N, C-alpha and C positions, 0 to 999 in steps of 0.2 A: 555653466560655461556656455557661451554663445556659439551658435553654429557659424562656420566661416563662409563668407561670400567673396568671390573674386570676379573682377571685370577689368577691361582695359579699353583704351581708345588710341587710335593712331594720330600722331602729330603731323597732319598733312596740311595745316593752315589754321586760320582763326576759327574758333568755334562759332556755330550758328544756332538758330532756334531749333533746328532739327536735332542737333547734338544735345541740347539742353532738355527738351521735352521727351526725346527718345531714350535718353540714358542718364545724363547728369542729375537732373531733378530727382530721379529715382534713387541714385546713389546717395544723395544728401539725406533722403528719407530713410535709407537703410542703416545709416551709421549707428543709431541707438539700439537697433534690434539685433545686429549681427556683428561678428568680428570681420570687419571689411578690409580687403586688400584691393586697392585700385592702382593700376599702373599705366604708364605712358608706353605704348607699343612702338618704339622707334625702329626695331627690326622689321616690324610689319610695314612701316612706312617705306622702307627700302624696297619692298616687293614691287611697288609701282613707281618709286622715285629713285631707282638705283642710278640713273644717269645724271641726276641733279640733286645730290643729297645735301647741298650746302645750306638749305633752309631748315634742316631737321633740328639742329641744336637750338636755334632761336624759337622754333615752333614748340619744342619741349617746354621751354621757359614760359612762353606766352600761354600755353595750354594749362600749365600748373597754376599760373596766376588766375586764369579763368576758373579753375577748379576751386581754389581757395576763396575767391570772391563770391562764387555761387553757394558756398557753405560747407565744402568739405573741410573737416577739421583734423589736423594731424594728431591731435590728442584722442580722437575717436575713430580714426581709420589709419591704415598704413598706405602711404603714397610712395611709389618707387618707379624707377625707369628700367625697362626691360634689359637694355644692354649693359646696365650697371650691375647686373646680377648674372655672372657667367654660367650659372647652372642651366639657364635657358638654352644656351647654345649647345651645351653638351647633351642635355636631355633630348633636344631636337635631333641631334645626330643619331642617338640610340634609337629613337622611334622611327626615324627615316629608314632604318634598316628593315623594318617590318611592315611598312605602309604600302599596300598594293596600289599601283598606279590607277587602276580602274576605280578604286574608292575615291581617289582625289579628283579624277576627271568628272565624276558624277556630282561633285559638290554644286549645289544650286547656283551659288554666286560666281562660280568660275567663269562660265560662258557669259553671264550677264556683265561682269566687269570687263571682260575682253571686248564685248560689244560696246560698252559705254566709254571705254578708253582706247578707241581705235587709233588714236594718234601716238600711242606708245607700243613698243614691242614687249609684250608680256609673255612671250614664249620662252620663259626661263624656269629653271628648276625651283628657284625661290618662290616665284608666284604660284606655280602648281603645288608646291609643298607647304604653302602657308597654313592649311588646315592642320598639318602635323605640328608646326610651331604653335599654333593656337591650342592644340591638344596638350602639349607639355606646359605651356603657360598656365593652363588650368591645373593640371595634375600635380605640378610641383608644390602646390600649397594644400593639397588634400581638402579643397573646399567642399562643403556639402551642396552648395548651390552656386549657380551662375545665373545672374539676372539677365533675362533676354525677353524680347518681344516674341509673339507667336511666330512671326516670319523667320526667326533665327533659331528655332528649336532644332532644325536639321543640322546646324553646325555642332550643337552639343551632342546630338546623336552620333555623329561621326567620331567625336572624341570618345564617347562611350564604347563604340565598336573597336576603336584602336586600343583602348584599355583592355577590353576583353581579349583581344588577340594577343597582346603582350602577356596577360595573365595565363592564357592557354599555352603559349610557347615556352614560358619560363617558370610556370608553376608559382607565380607570385599572387599577391592578393591586393593589388592596387585598387583603390575605391573608384567607382564610377560616379562622376558628379551628376547632380540633378538640375534640370532647368528651373529657375525661379521666374515664373511668368510675371512680368511687370507691365505697367501701362506703356503702350507704344502707339500713340495716336498718329493719325495722318498729319504730316507736316509738309505741305506743298511749298515749292519755291515760288519766286515771283512770276515764273513762266508757266506754272501749273504742274510741272513735273515734280517728282520727289525732290525735296530740298537736298542739294548735294554740292560740295565744292567742285566736283568734277563737271557739273553742268553750269557752274558760274551763276547760279540762281538763288544764292543764299541771302539771308538777312542776318548780319553778324549779331552775336549774342551781346557784345558790349560795344557796338559801334556808337559813334557820336549821335546825339539826339537829332540834329538837322539832317545828317547823312542818312540815318535810319528812317526818318519821316519821308525823305525823298524816295528811298527804296520801297517803302510801303505803298506810297502813292503810285508807284509804277507797276504794282501787281496786276497781272493780266485778268481781265473780266470779259464777260460777253456784252452784247449790244442791247440787252433788254432795257426798254424805256423806264424812266424813273417811276412812273405811275403804275407800271405793271407789276404783278406779283412775281417773286423770284424764288427759285428753289435753293435753299441753303445747302442742300446736300451736294450741289454741283459748283458751289462758289468757293474759290480759293481764299477770298478774304474772310468769309465766315469760318472756314476751317481753321485759319490762324487766330481769328478773334476768339473763337470758342476755347482755345487753349488757355486764355487769360481769364475766362469767366467761370463763375460757379454755376451750379445747375439752374438756379433761378434766372440768372442773367442770360445764360445760353438759351433758355426757353423763351425769354422775352425777345431776344434778337431773332430767334427763329420765327416768332409770331410776326414781328415787324417785316421780315423778309416776305413772308407769305401774304401779308396784307396789302403790299404795294405802297408806293409813295416814298420808299427808301432809296436813296441814290447810293451807288457803290462808293462814291467819294466820301459820303458821310460815314459809311462803315469803315473805310480806310482811315479816316481821321480818328475814329473811335479806337481802332487798332493801334494807331501811333500813340495815343494817349495811354492806353493800357500798357503798351510796351514800356513807355517811359516811366510809368508809375511802378512797374515791377522791376525793371532792369536798371533804372537810374540809381537806386540805392546801391545795388551791387557794383555798378560801374564806378561809383565814388569809392567804394571799398577797394576795388581793384587798383585804382589810381594811388591809393595809400600804400597798398602792398608793393606796387611797382617801384616805390621809392627805395626799397631795400631788396634788390634782386638776389643778393648773396644769401638772404634768409630762405629764399625759395630753394636754392641748391642745398642748403643745410637740411631742410626738410626732406629732400630727395635722397641725400646721402644717408641720413639716419634711417629712412624707410627702406632703402636698398640694402643696408647692412642687416636689418631685421629680416628682410626677404631672403637674403643669402643664407642666413643661419637656418631658417626653416626649410628652404628648398634644398639646401645641402644634405639634410637628413633624408629627404625623399629621393634625391639622386643616388644616395648611398644604397637605398633599397632597390632602385632600378639596377644599378651596377652589380649588386650582390646577386640579384635574380639571374642576370645574364652570366655571372661568373667572373666579372671584372673587379672583384674585390681584392686588389693587391695591397701592398704595404700601405697602411693608413698614414704613415708618417712620411711617405715618399713625395715625389714631385707633384702629385695630384693636388695637394693643398686642401684648403677648407671645403671647397665645393663637393669633394668626394669623401671627406673624412667623417 
């Protein structure tokens, strides 16, 4: 029996290269080795987009099309939408009762996101409490592993601390998930900062060829002359180009940078060609999938039904530990029976 893995992604806009190389590519590779559950975290999208939720439905659909085009296979993994599985909301409520505010306020990304999204009022319970929701998102499926990069291990540790607290208070034995460290390379945006939709500096995963080439040619570089040696470690173009190269190609580009005589424009053109070679086939697959959008929702409904069945059993364990195990045939319904 395969160990279970779970991860999710917020539907906050079109996916970009940072999403692909930071998570989605790893998900595709995990499908044959683990029992994988991947979900669209639409509740999490509300934590920062509660004032304008109108795009979330469309973003869910577009995101799943990206997932499928990139290689996620519903026959080899379970795909579902967070809000289509009501156990998440109830488990979040139960865990919110035991979550110390100080634990949430010390979450590394809390202050970072408030700083990055200054144009939005994030002084809400939902935003502060998103680590609690993240905790139950994981726990409801009893996964052995959660794939994360090194910089995200702190989020999993908070989940583990909350699980320990729940077990201590209610004498339960809920399992603590383990981080599964995956490749999480540096993916800079066109302005040199971390690629992020919040910064408006992304290169779309499946943007049109001409549009993407134009975006790539706009990547910020320094003023080092063409003939002068260049440091690949400080070049945003090299960082992106290396994502598409094997070790030998990467070493060759590094040599050319250090030797001098290479223009940034030449490196950008090579990046555009690499992008089109890798993503062009996936883009064509996405265009075919988009012709039957009803099939996308069929996949999500089927996956969400499976997710509800599994998470309902875990929620029952939580309720039983607290002492809320009332009439199983009553108004609580499937999620608590």
